[in-house]
C-alpha positions in Angstrom: -40.6 43.9 -75.6 -39.1 46.8 -73.4 -35.4 47.4 -73.6 -33.2 45.8 -71.0 -30.0 47.1 -69.5 -28.0 44.6 -71.5 -29.3 46.2 -74.7 -28.3 49.8 -73.8 -26.1 51.6 -76.3 -24.2 54.8 -76.2 -26.5 57.7 -77.2 -29.7 56.1 -76.0 -32.3 58.3 -74.3 -34.6 56.2 -72.2 -37.5 56.2 -69.7 -37.4 52.9 -67.8 -38.1 51.2 -64.5 -35.0 50.0 -62.7 -34.0 48.8 -59.3 -31.4 50.7 -57.2 -29.0 48.0 -55.9 -26.3 50.5 -54.6 -26.3 54.1 -53.6 -23.3 56.2 -52.8 -23.3 59.9 -51.8 -20.6 62.3 -53.1 -19.8 66.0 -53.6 -18.1 67.8 -56.5 -15.1 70.1 -55.9 -17.4 73.0 -55.5 -19.5 71.2 -52.9 -22.5 70.3 -55.1 -24.1 66.9 -53.9 -24.5 64.0 -56.3 -25.4 60.4 -56.1 -23.8 57.4 -57.7 -26.5 54.7 -58.2 -26.1 51.2 -59.4 -29.3 50.5 -61.4 -30.3 47.0 -62.6 -33.0 44.8 -64.1 -32.8 41.0 -64.4 -30.3 41.3 -67.4 -27.5 43.5 -66.1 -26.6 46.5 -64.0 -25.2 49.9 -64.9 -23.7 52.8 -62.9 -25.6 56.0 -63.0 -24.9 59.6 -61.9 -27.5 61.9 -60.5 -26.0 65.4 -60.4 -27.1 68.4 -58.2 -29.4 66.1 -56.3 -32.0 67.9 -54.2 -32.3 66.9 -50.5 -36.0 66.0 -50.8 -35.3 63.6 -53.7 -32.3 62.1 -52.0 -34.5 61.2 -49.0 -36.9 59.4 -51.2 -34.4 57.1 -52.8 -33.8 53.7 -51.2 -31.7 50.7 -52.1 -33.9 47.7 -53.0 -36.7 49.8 -54.5 -37.7 50.3 -58.2 -38.1 53.8 -59.6 -38.8 55.2 -63.1 -35.7 56.8 -64.5 -35.1 59.1 -67.4 -31.6 58.3 -68.7 -29.0 59.4 -71.2 -26.5 56.6 -71.9 -22.9 57.8 -72.3 -19.5 56.2 -72.4 -17.1 57.0 -69.6 -13.6 55.4 -69.3 -14.7 52.8 -71.9 -17.8 51.7 -70.0 -21.4 52.7 -70.5 -22.8 54.9 -67.8 -26.3 56.4 -67.2 -26.7 60.1 -66.8 -29.9 60.4 -64.7 -32.1 63.4 -65.6 -35.3 62.5 -63.8 -36.5 60.1 -61.1 -40.2 59.3 -60.3 -41.7 56.9 -57.8 -43.3 53.6 -58.9 -46.0 51.7 -57.0 -44.0 48.7 -55.7 -47.1 46.5 -55.4 -47.5 46.7 -59.2 -44.1 45.2 -59.9 -42.9 41.7 -60.6 -39.5 41.7 -58.8 -38.3 38.8 -61.0 -37.9 41.5 -63.7 -35.3 43.3 -61.6 -33.1 40.7 -59.7 -30.4 38.4 -60.9 -31.2 34.7 -60.7 -29.3 31.5 -61.4 -29.5 30.2 -65.0 -30.2 26.8 -63.5 -33.7 26.1 -62.1 -34.1 25.5 -58.4 -35.4 22.0 -59.1 -32.3 21.1 -61.2 -30.0 22.5 -58.5 -31.7 20.4 -55.8 -31.5 17.3 -58.1 -27.7 17.7 -58.7 -26.9 18.2 -55.0 -29.1 15.3 -53.9 -27.5 13.0 -56.5 -24.1 13.9 -55.1 -25.3 13.2 -51.5 -26.5 9.8 -52.7 -22.9 9.1 -54.0 -21.5 9.4 -50.4 -21.0 5.9 -49.0 -19.6 6.7 -45.6 -22.6 6.7 -43.2 -21.2 9.3 -40.8 -20.3 11.7 -43.6 -23.7 11.3 -45.2 -25.5 12.0 -41.9 -23.5 15.2 -41.4 -24.2 16.4 -45.0 -27.9 15.5 -44.9 -28.4 17.2 -41.5 -26.6 20.4 -42.5 -28.7 20.6 -45.7 -31.8 20.0 -43.7 -30.8 22.7 -41.2 -30.5 25.4 -43.9 -33.4 23.9 -45.9 -34.6 26.1 -48.8 -32.0 28.8 -48.1 -29.4 26.5 -49.7 -31.1 27.1 -53.1 -32.0 30.8 -52.6 -28.9 32.5 -51.2 -26.1 34.0 -53.3 -22.5 32.8 -52.9 -21.3 36.4 -52.2 -22.6 39.9 -52.0 -20.6 41.2 -55.0 -17.6 39.1 -56.2 -18.9 35.8 -57.6 -22.2 34.0 -58.0 -23.9 37.1 -56.5 -27.4 36.2 -57.6 -30.4 34.3 -56.2 -29.4 30.7 -56.2 -25.8 31.6 -56.6 -24.6 29.5 -53.6 -26.2 26.3 -55.0 -25.0 27.1 -58.5 -21.4 27.5 -57.2 -21.7 24.1 -55.4 -23.1 22.3 -58.4 -20.3 23.7 -60.7 -17.8 22.5 -58.1 -19.4 19.1 -57.8 -19.0 18.4 -61.5 -15.3 19.2 -61.3 -15.0 17.1 -58.1 -16.6 14.0 -59.6 -14.5 14.3 -62.7 -11.3 14.6 -60.7 -12.2 11.5 -58.5 -12.6 9.5 -61.7 -9.1 10.7 -62.9 -7.3 10.3 -59.6 -8.5 7.3 -57.6 -6.4 8.4 -54.6 -8.9 11.1 -53.8 -11.5 10.1 -51.2 -14.8 10.8 -53.1 -16.9 10.9 -49.9 -14.8 13.6 -48.3 -14.5 15.7 -51.4 -18.2 15.7 -52.3 -19.1 16.5 -48.7 -16.5 19.3 -48.5 -17.9 20.8 -51.7 -21.5 20.8 -50.4 -20.6 22.0 -46.9 -17.8 24.5 -47.4 -19.9 27.7 -48.0 -23.1 26.9 -46.1 -22.0 29.4 -43.4 -22.7 32.1 -46.0 -26.4 31.6 -45.3 -25.8 33.1 -41.9 -23.0 35.5 -43.0 -25.3 37.2 -45.6 -28.5 39.0 -44.7 -30.9 37.7 -47.3 -31.2 36.2 -50.8 -32.0 39.5 -52.5 -30.0 42.8 -52.1 -27.9 41.0 -49.7 -25.4 42.6 -47.2 -23.2 41.1 -44.5 -25.1 40.3 -41.3 -23.7 41.2 -37.9 -22.6 37.6 -37.5 -21.1 37.7 -40.9 -19.1 40.8 -40.1 -17.9 39.6 -36.7 -17.4 35.8 -37.4 -17.3 35.1 -41.2 -18.8 32.2 -43.0 -15.8 29.9 -42.3 -16.1 30.0 -38.5 -19.9 30.0 -38.8 -19.9 26.9 -40.9 -17.4 25.1 -38.7 -19.5 25.9 -35.5 -22.7 24.8 -37.2 -21.2 21.5 -38.3 -19.8 20.8 -34.8 -23.2 21.6 -33.3 -25.0 19.1 -35.6 -22.3 16.5 -35.0 -22.9 16.7 -31.3 -26.6 16.2 -31.9 -25.7 13.1 -33.9 -23.2 12.0 -31.2 -20.5 12.1 -33.9 -18.3 15.0 -32.6 -15.4 12.7 -31.7 -15.3 10.9 -35.0 -12.5 11.3 -37.5 -15.0 12.1 -40.2 -16.2 15.2 -38.4 -12.6 16.3 -37.7 -11.7 16.0 -41.4 -14.9 17.8 -42.6 -14.2 20.6 -40.1 -10.7 20.9 -41.4 -12.0 21.1 -45.0 -14.3 24.0 -44.0 -11.6 25.8 -42.1 -9.0 25.4 -44.8 -11.0 26.0 -48.0 -9.7 29.5 -48.7 -6.2 27.9 -48.9 -4.1 30.6 -47.4 -4.1 32.4 -44.0 -4.1 35.8 -45.8 -7.3 34.8 -47.6 -9.2 34.1 -44.4 -8.5 30.5 -43.7 -7.4 29.8 -40.1 -5.7 26.7 -41.4 -3.9 25.8 -44.6 -5.1 22.6 -46.3 -3.5 19.5 -44.7 -5.3 16.7 -46.4 -5.5 15.8 -50.1 -9.2 16.5 -50.3 -8.9 19.9 -48.5 -6.2 20.9 -51.0 -8.4 19.8 -54.0 -11.4 21.6 -52.4 -9.5 24.8 -52.2 -8.4 24.5 -55.9 -11.9 23.6 -57.2 -13.4 26.5 -55.2 -10.9 28.9 -56.7 -11.5 27.6 -60.3 -15.3 27.9 -60.1 -15.2 31.4 -58.6 -12.6 32.7 -61.0 -14.5 31.3 -64.1 -17.6 33.0 -62.9 -15.8 36.4 -62.4 -14.3 36.3 -65.9 -17.6 35.1 -67.4 -19.4 38.1 -65.9 -16.7 40.5 -67.1 -16.8 39.0 -70.7 -20.5 39.8 -70.9 -19.6 43.5 -70.8 -17.2 43.5 -73.7 -17.0 42.4 -77.3 -14.6 39.8 -78.8 -11.1 41.3 -79.4 -11.4 43.5 -76.3 -9.9 43.4 -72.8 -12.0 43.5 -69.6 -11.5 46.2 -67.0 -9.1 45.4 -64.2 -10.7 42.6 -62.1 -9.9 43.4 -58.4 -10.6 39.8 -57.3 -8.1 38.5 -59.9 -5.1 40.5 -58.8 -6.3 43.5 -60.8 -5.5 41.8 -64.1 -7.4 42.4 -67.4 -8.5 39.4 -69.6 -8.7 39.3 -73.3 -11.9 38.0 -74.9 -10.6 36.1 -78.0 -12.7 35.1 -81.0 
């Protein structure tokens, strides 16, 4: 079996097909052009440097395409890095793109099953109608899109994986604390990030859409819910008001993008569960890059803290 990025070691010299997921241009102090490329297969990504890049080669390189790279693997600032010595084109039609993109560890069928089971737990008819119609509106995209472009659950199926992780926590909390309204909490978990399907450009190699840059997923999700509620003639119901609040408040703080802070118990719990699941995923990803007994690099999304991977 061919070596994957996760198996790279310092000192390796490799010729390998990899996908370019990011490309940044730069220049040295003496003006020589270079490229910083993020290269990946389905196992992991690695940063690579292409020095003294020729203009004709630079024009040929595109994000989202696979090329054949000759690499020397070095260690820089305690992280592995690829020194790129040669790049050749690869016929894209000959490739299986599943070998080069990150996917959810949970199958699409299992993601659908878990979310549909949670929908069936919702007893309030109005809440159930809103949830079902929102899921139907976004259809298969619910199970294809990532939850973010970079920070957490940034892989095919990441959005549904994030929702399923949160649902498990939500159901457990409802069993522990009967005061929590289970219908609202389950609905809030399922609905809170659906606006990301319009905020992001595509399931693979995603970027922020024009709507995403100008509106953001919170306002997109709120507007879509209200539109569907009007179609169902439920826009004046308290259920819709509470669900809209949960979407608008799920980032918890105004400085984190929420136009409202949580003002119901379920909105407060939703914010906390969302935070837990995202942070666990960020740390889990960072732990995959280090050995036991080591610290992660500083994690920007977690207040630039480092985390120790104990035995």
